[in-house]
Structure formats: C-alpha cells, structure tokens
N, C-alpha and C positions, 0 to 999 in steps of 0.2 A: 475180558476175563471170564472163564467158565468156572463152574463149581462142580465138585465130584464128591463121592463117598467111596472109601475103600475099607474093606473089612480085614481084620487081622485077629489071630488067636493071641490074646495077651500073654499066654504062657510061653509062646514061641517068640513073639516080637510085639512089644507093647508100645504105646505112645511114649511112655517113660524111657524105653530103650532108644527110640528115635531122638528124644530130647538129649539123652546122654551122648549119643553119637554125633548129633548136630547135622548130619546129612547121611542118607543111605539110599540104596537102590530099592525100589518097590518091585519085588520079584515074586515068583512062585505062582503067578496067575496062569492057569491052563485052560480055563473056560473061554471059548472063542467069542462069546457075546461080551464078556468082560474085557477081553483083549481088544475088541473093537473100540471100546470106550478108552482104554489106555492109548490106543493109536491116535485118538482125537485130543489128547491132553497136550497143553502147550506151557512153556515156562511162564510163570506168573499166575497160572490157574491155582485156585484154592481147593483143598481136599479135606473133607471131614474124615477123621480116623474113628472107625467103629470097632469096638472090642466085641468079639463074638463069645461063644462059650457061656459061662455063668453070668458074665456082666451084661451082655446084649445092650450096649449103650454107645452113643457117640460121645467121645471123651476129649477130642482135641482137633486142632486145625494145623495142617501142614501146607506147604507151597510146593508146586511142581517147579523144579529148577533146571530141568533138562528136557530137550525134546525126546520123544520115544525112540528107543534104539534096541537092536536085538540083544537078548539076554546073553552075556558072555559065558554064562555057565551052561547054556543049552546048545545042542547041535542043530536043533530045528529053529531056523530064523523067524518062524512065525511067533515064537514066544518073545514078546517085547517087554521092556521095563522103562521106568522113568526114575530119575533121582528126585528125592524129596527132602525138604528141610522142615523141622518143626517151627511153628509160629506161635501158638499159644494153646494152653489147655482151656477147656470150657470151665466156667465158674462152678458148674455142677454137671455131671453127666446127664444126658437126655436118653432115657431108656426106650427100648423098643416098645415096651408096654405103653408108655406115654404117647409114643408116636402112633401106635395102632389105635389109641383111644381118641385121636384127634382127626376129625373128619377131613381136614385139608390134605392129609397124607394118604388117604385111602387108595389113590391110584398110583402112588409112588412105588417104584420097583422094590424098595426096601420092605414094603408091606406085601406086595403082590408076588415077588420072585425072591423068596428068602435065601436061595442058594447062590444068587448072583453076587460076586465079591467086589465088583467095581461098577459104579453107576453114576449117571449125571444127577445133579441136584439143581432144581429150579431156583431162581432168585427168591421167589416167595418162600420156598422151603428153607433155603439158607437163612433168611432173616427170621423165620419163625423158630427154627432150632436155636438160633442165638438168643432170641427172646425167652424161650423156655429155659435156656441155660443161664439166664441172667447176664449174658454178655451183650451189653447194649452198644458199645462203641465198636462197630465193625471195621 
C-alpha cells in the first residue's frame, strides 16, 4: 500500500463534502507531474486530503477505491482520475506552517513544490502527520 496527498480547495470540494457523498471521483488535475502520481495509485492506497486556500492543512484520510482511468468529462485521455472514499478525519488538522517548521519535512514536495496538487507521502511522513494530528491508531 502506498500513501499520497491530494490538495483541494475546500470552498469547491472539501473533505466534509467527500464524507457526505461517501465516494467520489478525484478529478480536475491538469498538471502532468501530478497526473503521473495519480497513474501510480492503486486500490487500497491511502490519501491525505489537504485543504488549500485559507486553511492550508491536512484534514483527513481517504482511500483509493479504483484503478486510474480516463476522466469521462475530458476529451483528452491523458487526464486521468481515481475514485476515493473517506476513511477518517484527523483529530486535528496539521497545518502547512507546522509541517514547514518540522525538519523531517524539508525535502517533501509539499514544502518544496507548493503548486503540485498530488504527491507521494513516505511512511515516515505518514506516521509523523498522524502523530502530530493525535491520530495514534493507524
């Protein structure tokens, strides 16, 4: 199982929206570096949901529940999507400010490539975020 982070504008689609729907398509990604990451996602992989904008925080965890497939709303088949389901909210959001202040995260794409909307998360980072959020039972 791999771990990922995906960013969303909470005013457009929030983690609460995903929880309400129960399952949805993760779409709208146009950056080819981010699309390469989506292409590597597999069912069972876990996904941090990161709210951009004013929040700038990791707020919850979802699970990838489909293999990547072409976005049915796009004519260009290079734009791919996956289906996701919510798993749990973090006990408290972990802010970008906290992440940037932690030495362990300095080489992570979230810190180095602020515009990248989908990225891998190492096991070490996955566990540290959970610890910071006070979610101890992974």
